[in-house]
C-alpha positions as CSV (number, residue, x, y, z in Angstrom):
1,E,0.0,0.0,0.0
2,I,1.1,3.5,-0.8
3,W,-0.4,6.6,0.8
4,Q,-0.1,10.2,0.0
5,T,-0.5,12.8,2.8
6,D,-0.9,16.6,2.8
7,V,-2.1,19.3,5.2
8,T,-4.6,22.1,4.5
9,H,-5.1,25.2,6.6
10,Y,-8.8,25.9,7.2
11,A,-9.2,29.0,9.4
12,P,-12.9,28.5,10.1
13,F,-12.0,25.4,12.2
14,G,-10.4,27.8,14.7
15,R,-7.8,26.2,16.9
16,L,-8.0,22.9,14.9
17,R,-7.3,24.7,11.6
18,Y,-4.7,22.2,10.3
19,V,-6.6,19.4,8.4
20,Y,-4.4,16.4,7.5
21,V,-5.6,14.2,4.7
22,S,-4.2,10.8,3.7
23,I,-5.3,8.7,0.8
24,D,-4.6,5.1,0.0
25,T,-3.6,5.3,-3.7
26,F,-4.8,1.8,-4.4
27,S,-8.2,1.7,-2.8
28,G,-8.9,5.4,-2.8
29,A,-9.8,5.3,0.9
30,I,-9.4,8.7,2.6
31,C,-8.6,9.5,6.2
32,A,-8.8,13.1,7.5
33,S,-8.3,14.6,10.9
34,A,-8.1,18.2,12.3
35,H,-5.1,19.3,14.5
36,A,-3.8,22.4,16.3
37,G,-0.4,22.4,14.6
38,E,2.0,21.3,11.9
39,K,4.6,19.7,14.0
40,G,5.8,16.1,13.8
41,R,3.7,15.1,16.7
42,D,0.6,16.3,14.8
43,V,1.6,14.3,11.7
44,C,2.1,11.2,13.8
45,R,-1.2,11.6,15.6
46,H,-3.0,11.8,12.3
47,W,-1.3,8.7,10.9
48,T,-2.0,6.8,14.1
49,R,-5.7,7.6,13.7
50,C,-5.6,6.5,10.1
51,F,-3.9,3.2,11.0
52,A,-6.9,2.3,13.1
53,T,-9.2,2.5,10.1
54,L,-7.1,1.8,7.1
55,V,-4.4,-0.8,6.2
56,I,-1.0,0.2,7.5
57,P,0.9,1.4,4.4
58,K,4.3,0.2,3.2
59,L,5.2,3.7,1.9
60,I,3.9,7.2,2.6
61,K,4.6,10.0,0.2
62,T,4.5,13.7,1.4
63,D,5.9,17.1,0.5
64,N,8.9,18.5,2.4
65,G,6.9,20.3,5.1
66,P,8.7,20.6,8.5
67,G,6.3,18.2,10.2
68,Y,7.0,15.5,7.6
69,I,10.8,15.8,7.7
70,S,11.1,16.1,11.5
71,Q,13.2,13.7,13.5
72,S,10.1,12.6,15.5
73,T,8.2,11.7,12.3
74,S,11.2,9.8,10.9
75,L,11.5,7.8,14.1
76,F,7.8,7.1,14.1
77,L,7.8,5.7,10.6
78,Q,10.9,3.7,11.3
79,Q,9.2,2.1,14.3
80,W,6.2,1.2,12.2
81,G,8.4,-0.1,9.3
82,I,7.1,2.4,6.8
83,E,9.2,3.9,4.1
84,H,8.9,7.7,3.6
85,V,9.4,9.4,0.3
86,T,9.2,13.2,-0.2
87,G,8.4,15.0,-3.4
88,I,10.3,17.7,-5.2
89,P,9.9,21.1,-3.5
90,H,7.3,23.4,-5.1
91,N,6.2,20.7,-7.5
92,P,2.7,19.4,-6.5
93,T,2.5,17.0,-9.5
94,G,4.5,14.4,-7.6
95,Q,1.6,14.0,-5.3
96,A,-1.1,14.6,-7.9
97,I,-3.8,12.4,-6.2
98,I,-3.7,14.2,-2.8
99,E,-3.2,17.6,-4.3
């Protein structure tokens, strides 16, 4: 399984304005959750919630946002045995499905 993940800022949600969305590129299943920040811990909390409802992926593709390339996120993915691939900066076509 391969997932693509991205975050969207949605101000009307107030404190929980960061909406993380992951999509399983094979099944098309989507998982979304709202968080208060863009740090690695927020990314990991989102993925943990998604793991409870979707199949745990073999690979997750993201952009190069600070939450995705943080040390805590890297350790989290390593502990789960998930490969992480980042796209080319400022090139959203590498993640065409999630974008």
